[in-house]
C-alpha positions as CSV (number, residue, x, y, z in Angstrom):
1,X,101.5,-83.2,10.3
2,X,100.5,-86.8,10.3
3,X,103.1,-89.5,11.3
4,X,101.9,-91.7,8.5
5,X,102.8,-89.0,5.9
6,X,106.3,-88.7,7.4
7,X,106.8,-92.5,7.4
8,X,105.6,-92.7,3.8
9,X,108.0,-89.9,2.9
10,X,110.9,-91.5,4.6
11,X,110.2,-94.8,2.8
12,X,109.8,-93.1,-0.6
13,X,112.4,-90.4,-0.6
14,X,114.7,-91.3,2.3
15,X,115.4,-89.9,5.7
16,X,117.9,-87.2,4.8
17,X,115.6,-85.7,2.1
18,X,112.6,-85.7,4.3
19,X,114.5,-84.1,7.1
20,X,115.9,-81.3,4.8
21,X,112.4,-80.6,3.7
22,X,111.1,-80.5,7.3
23,X,113.9,-78.2,8.3
24,X,113.3,-75.9,5.4
25,X,109.6,-75.7,6.3
26,X,110.5,-74.9,9.9
27,X,113.0,-72.2,9.0
28,X,110.4,-70.6,6.7
29,X,107.8,-70.6,9.5
30,X,110.2,-69.1,12.0
31,X,111.3,-66.4,9.5
32,X,107.7,-65.3,8.9
33,X,107.2,-65.1,12.7
34,X,110.3,-62.9,13.1
35,X,109.1,-60.7,10.3
36,X,105.9,-60.0,12.2
37,X,107.9,-59.2,15.4
38,X,110.2,-56.8,13.5
39,X,107.3,-55.0,11.9
40,X,105.8,-54.5,15.4
41,X,109.1,-53.3,16.8
42,X,109.5,-50.9,13.8
43,X,106.0,-49.4,14.5
44,X,106.8,-49.0,18.2
45,X,110.1,-47.2,17.5
46,X,108.4,-44.9,15.0
47,X,105.7,-44.0,17.6
48,X,108.4,-43.4,20.2
49,X,110.2,-41.1,17.8
50,X,107.0,-39.1,17.2
51,X,106.5,-38.7,21.0
52,X,110.1,-37.6,21.6
53,X,109.8,-35.0,18.8
54,X,106.7,-33.6,20.4
55,X,108.3,-33.6,23.8
56,X,111.3,-31.7,22.4
57,X,109.0,-29.1,20.9
58,X,107.2,-28.6,24.3
59,X,110.5,-28.4,26.2
60,X,111.9,-25.8,23.7
61,X,108.8,-23.7,24.1
62,X,109.1,-23.8,27.9
63,X,112.8,-22.9,27.8
64,X,112.1,-20.0,25.5
65,X,109.4,-18.7,27.9
66,X,111.8,-18.7,30.8
67,X,114.4,-16.6,29.0
């Protein structure tokens, strides 16, 4: 973002309004980043669950063979 645009916005709208707009933009940007992180974590947890279910099946088969 250009400093001239910020200065013009402050002169036109006022400092508090420009700061509220900037903070809103920043929060929106952070929320989108967190959404991507959460989607990655969700996928990882789902993959781990699949692996654990397969491991449980294998262990059950091995235990049944011993008996």
